[in-house]
N, C-alpha and C positions, 0 to 999 in steps of 0.2 A: 970063083965067086967069093967076094970079100965077106969077112965076118960082119963088118959094119953094115953092108947092104942087107945081109940076111937078118940082122938085128932089127933094122928099120922095117923090113917086111913083117917080121913077127909082131912088132908093135902095132903096125897097121892092122894086122889080122886080129889082134886082141881087141882093138877098138871096134873092129867090124863085128866080132862076136858079141861084145857088150851092147852094141846097137841092135843086133838081132834079138838078144834076150829082152831088151826094152820094148821093141816092137811086138814081139810075140806075147809078152805079158800084157801089153796094152790091148792087143787084140782079144785076149782072153777076158780082160776086164770089161771091154765094151760088150762082149757077148754076155757076160754075167749081168751087167746092168740092164741090157735089153730084155733078157729072159726074166729077170726078177721083177721089173717094173712094167714091162710092156708086152711080155709073153711073145717076143719076136726075136728074130736074128738080125744082126746088123745088115744094112743094105749094100754090102759090097762083097766081092769075091777075090780073095788073095791066096795064092798057092804057097803057103809057108813051108809045106813039105818039100817042094822042089827047091826053094831057096835054101832050106837047111842042108839038103844034100849037096848043093853047090858050094855052100860055105865050108862044109866038112872036106870036100874034095880038094879045095885050094890049100888046105893046111899041109897036106903031105907034099904038095908041089913046091912049097917054099924051100925045102931042103934038097929037092931033086931036080928042080927046073931053074933056068936062068932067071934073074930078076927082071930082065926085059920082057919075059913072057908072063911072069906072075903078077907084076904090077898092074898091067891092064885088066887082068881078071879081078883083082881087088877093087879097082876103080869101077868096073862094071857091076860088081856086087853092091858097092856103095851106092851107085846110082839106082839100082833096083830097090834098095832099102829106102832111099829118098822117095821113090814113087810110092812104096808101101806106106811110108809115113804120111804123105799127103792124103792118101785115101783114108787112113785111120783118123787123121786130124779132121777131115771133112765130116766123118761120122761123129766124132767127138763134139762137134759144134752143136749137135742136136741134143746134147745131154747137159743140163744145167749143173752148176756146182752143188746144188742141194742133193741131186741124185748121187753124186760121188760120195758125199758125206753119209747119206742114208744107206748106200750100198755097203760101206765099210762097217757101219753100225749094225746092219742087219746080218751080214755074212760073217763079220769078224774074222778075216783071214789070219791064220796063225803065223804065216811067214811074212815078217815085216819087210823082207826084200821086195815084196810086191809094190809097196809104196815107193821104194827106192827106184825100181825100174820105171814106174810111172813118172816119177820126177825126171829121170834121165830122158824119157821120151819128150816130155813137155819142153825141157830145156833144149832139145835138139830141133825144135820147130821154131821158125823165125817169127811167127805172129804171136804176140802176147797181149791178147785183149783182156778185158776185165774178168771174163769167165775163167780164162787160163790163170790169171793172177790169183783168183779165189781158190781154184783147184790146187795150185802149187802151195798156197798158204795152208790149206787143210792137210795136204799130204806131208808137208814138212813137219806139221804138228804130230801127225801119226808116227813119223820116224823119231821125233824127239821124245815122244812118250815111251816108245819101246814096249816091252812086255812086263817090265817090273812093277810099274805102278801107273796105270793108265790115267788116274785122276791126280797124280802128284804134280806139283808145280814144275819140277825140273828133274825127272828121273834120270836123265843122262847128263853127266857133267858137261859144261859148255865146251871145254877144250876137245873132249871126245866128239861132241856133236859137230864142232867145226871141222874136224878131220873127216867126218862122215860126209858133210856137205861139200867139202873141197873135192872129193871124189865124184859126188853126184853132179856137180856143176862143171866138172873139168871139160866136158864136151859141149858146153852151152854155146849157142849161136846168138844169144840175146846181147844187146849192147852192154858194154861194161861200164861200171861206175868209175868216175875219176877217184883216185886215191884219197883226195882231200874231202870227198863227199861222204865217204863211209863212216868215219867216227861220229859226225853229228847225227846221222840217221840212226846208228846203233844207240847212241845216247838218248835220242828221242823215244825210241821203243822201250828202253829200260826205264825211262821216267814215266811213261804211260803204264808200264807194269807195276811200278811202285804206287802210282795213284790208284790203280785198280785194287791193289791189296788193302788200301785204306777204306774201301767201300763197306758200309755197315748195313745198308738197306738196299732193296731193289730200286727204290726211288733214286738212289745215288747213281746207279748205272744208267738211268734214263735222264733225269733232270740235269745231272752234271755232265751228260753227253760222253761218258767214259767209253761206252761201246762205239758210239759214233766216231769219236776221235781216233780210236784204234783203227777202225775200218777206213776212215778217210786217209790216214797216213799210209796205210798199205796200198791204197789205190794210187797215191801220189808217187810212192816209191816205184811201183810197177816193175819194170824190167830189172830194177836194182835187186830184186829177190834172187837173181842169179849170182849175187855176191855172197860167198859163204858166211861172212861175218854178219851181214844184214839178215840172211836167212836164219841164222842162229838166234839173233835178237827177236825176230818176228815169232819164231816157234816158241821161244821162252815167254814172250808176252802173251801168246795164245794160251799156253799152259797155265799161266797165272790167271788169265781171264776165266778159263774154264774152271779152275779150282775155286775162284771167288764165286762164280755163278752157282756151282754146285753147293758151296757152303751156304749161300744165302737162300737158295731154293729149298734145300733140305729143311731149313728152319721155317720157311714160309709154308711149305706144302701141308704140314699137319694143321697149321692154323687156318689155312684156306679150307681144308676138308671140314674142320669143326664148324667154321662159320657157315659153310654151305649147308651142312646138316641142320644148323640152327635156323637158317632161312626156310628150309623145308618144313621144319616143325612150325615155324611162324605162319607159313602159308596155310597149313592145316588148321591152326588155331583161329586165324582170321576167318577162314571159310566157315568153321563151326560156329563162331560167335557172331557172324554177320556184321562184323565191324567195318570191313573193307574188303572188296573183292581183290584178290591178288593178280589183277591184270593192269595195274597202274604202270606208269612210265618206269619207275624204279625197278619193279619186278621184271618188266620186259627187258630193260637194259641188262639186268643181272643175268637173265636166262641166256640172252644172246652172247654176252661176254663169256659166260661159263661154257657154252657150247664151243666157242672158238678156242678157248683155253684147253678144254678136254680133247678136242680134235688134234690140236698141236701136241698135246701131252702124249697122246697115243702114238703119234709119229716120232716122238722123242725130239721135237723141234720147238719147244716152248721158248718164246722170246721174253726178254726182261720186261718190255713195256706191256706185254699181255698179263703178266703177274700184277703189275701196278694197276692196270686197267680193271682187273677182276677185284682187286682190293678196294678200289674206289667204288665199284658197283656194289660190293658187299656193304661198304660203309654207308652208301646212300640208302639202301634198304633198311639196315639196322637203325640208322639215325632217324628215319622217319616213322617206322612201324613198331620197333621193338620196345620203345620207351614205356609203353603202357602195360607191357606184359612181363617185364623183367625187374628183378631187384636192382638197387643202385649199383652194387658191386658187379653184377652181371653186365650192366650197361657200360660201365667203365672198361671192362674187359673186351666187350664186343667192339666198342668204338676205338680200342687200341689198335685195331687193324689198320687204321689210316691215321695220319698225323692230324687231320682236320676234317670234320664233316660239316659241310655248308648247311645253312638253315634251309628249311623246306622251301622248295621252289627257286632257290638261288641259282642253281645251274640252268634251269629252264629260262629264268629271267635274263641270264647272261646272253644266251644264244638267240632268244626269241626276236628281239627287235631287228636284227640284221637278217635272220632267216626269213622273217615276214616281209622285209623290204625286197629281198631277192625273189621270193615266191610270188609276192603281190605284183611286182613288175612283170614277171614272166606270164602270170595269169592274165594281166590286162593287155599287154602289148604284143605278146607272142601268140600266134594262132594255134600252137601246139602240134602242128604238122609241117611237113615240107622241110625246106632248107633250114639249117641252124644259123640264123642270121643274128649275130651278137651285137652288131653295130647299128641296129634300127633305133629310131627315136623311142625313148623310154627305157631302153636297155643299155645304151652306149655308156652311161655313167658307171654301170656295174663292171664293165670290162671283163665279161665272161669269156672263157674258152668254149669252143663248140661242145666239148664233152661235158662241161659244167652246165651249160644250158640244157643239154639232153637230160642230165640228172634232175634238173629243176622241173623240166616238163613231166618227167615220170612222177615226181613228187606231187605236182599240182594235180595230175590225173588221178593220183591215189588219195586225194582229199587232204593233202598237206603233210602226210606222214611218209617219209622216204621208204620206198618199197624194199630197199636193201641196205645193209650196213655200209657198202661201198658208196652208195648215193649219199648216205648220211655224212660219211667222211668227206666226200667232195664238197657238199654244201657247207659244212662247217669250215672247211679250208677257205672257201670263198668268203664266208661271213667273217672269219678271223682276219683275213687279208684286208677286207674293207674296213673293219674296225681299226686295225693297226695303222692303215694309211690315213684314216681320218684323225686318229689321235696324234700321229706324227705331224700332220698339218696344223693341228691345234697348238701343239708345243712350239712349232716353228713360228706360228703367227703371233704368239705371246712371248717371243724370245726376250723382249726387253724387261719382262717382269717375272718374278718367281711363279712357277706353275702352281695352281691350286691343289690342295690335297686330293680333291675329287678327281682331277685329271690324272694325277700320278697314281692314284688308287686304281683307276680304270685301266691305265697303261700296264700296271703290274698284273692285273687280272688277265689281260690279254697275253702278256708274255708268259705268265704261269701256265697257260693252257697250250702254248706252242710246242713244247718238247713232246708231249704225249701224242698230239695230233700229227706232228712230224714223224714220229715213230710208227703211227698207224699207216700213214701214207707210204713210208719206206717198206712196211710189211707187204702192202699191196704190190709195190714194185718188185719185191723179191718173189712173190707168187707169180707175177707175170714173167719174170726171168725163167722160172721153172718150166714154163711152157713155151718159151721163146717168142712171146708176143711183143714184137718190137714196137708196134704202133701204140699198144697200151702202155708200154714202158715209157715211151716218149711223152704221152699225154700226162700220165701221173707225175712224171719227173718235172714237167713244165709247171704243173700245179704246185708241186712241192717247192720248186725253186722260187716261184713268185711269192709263196707264203714265207719262205725263209728270208727273202729280200725285204718284204714288208715288215716282218717282226724284227729283223736286224736293224733296219732304219729306225724303228720305234725305240729299240733298246739304246742305240747310239744317241738318239735325240734326248731321251729322258735321263741318260747318264751324263750328257755333256754339261760342262759349266754353263751358267746362264748366258754369259757373253758370247758363247760359241754356238748356241742353238740355231741362230738365224742362218748360219753358214753351213750347218751339218746337212749332208746329202746322203 
């Protein structure tokens, strides 16, 4: 038996044992997630004990049996591991990326090799859908953070991290990036990390679309995460993002608590003085926003746009009700929570005309029951989606007030879409002359509300992904993309030089 043949068999055996460790760890991880969040066992049966015994048995045979007899045994064990992997991956599809993150944050496993083995498993599987990309993205960040400083921007030096990921991705079956594609991708993530570090307020994360841009680039890279250099850049960008988020959140959290306490006192003062019952639109919106924020905060899953949303709700209440009961310096401090508080009724005045048009048409032309017919006379100009019509029906039946926050979000998406499309048509129709200040002001008001509404829709999509509701994901994604297209057209039109407006599409 040649030394070279024996060496090759030993190398094959080592790869086999690494694959076994990854599969076993993945099995234990699935069991942990199912028990923690669903109080159930995974719905498969795999005999890891028998497989382990067979893997150990072949080790001694390498030095005592001819390669012709050992090699088939190694191939057979590899095929069995492939079959195990398919079963495990099938069970994994039922677990959304949010549960992976929540499991690690809840259990906080001390051995970081767990994340390494999970990465090995994912890279050994041929399908790399968006969920897998999100999971790999998170696990790479866990490995990059290590134990030394979980909130630090880059606790592991990048050269060390690259060597780490070279080992992790060595057995990847994902498509490989071309060599020339790697440097631009790495540079793009590094530039996003630099932009993220400049953020000074939560509004920067939402309105400047910093978080959105990072997520979009990761989705575009997709299987390129199997490239060690790209994976290092992604993990580094994630750590920078997490550090900036924590820095901004720690600064905001105390201010939000103080403002929330102040609103509680204000409600009691108003009730005692009989000046205004605390059941107005501003108070209702504040309560709903605060409940969503606190629910996500308890789960450790606060989104940047939710912080901005709560700040705006606080500003609306304080801007309308607190002026009569506070000294001037207190008012300035209270209103410092938001950059600008609109005048009384301005927000309602923005939405009301288009919401009334939608609900009025549905009330008059739709019978409120039966098939969701969006193309009938009277409704065809609204170009509603069936689920949008359904939300409008519920709102009409409730007397004009959306029965849920999701319905409110859907209807506002339709309203903003209609408004953006009409303003785009207006700009295009008057392309031969400078647009009036009123038209530009209306367009900017529309565009100013788009990022937060887009973030709210994206949050609903993320929630739907957590329960694997594919139909709901498709519906909300279609509404979101139609809104994005309408507001993007409006932005391009109002930004274009006068001579180009007529041809902008």
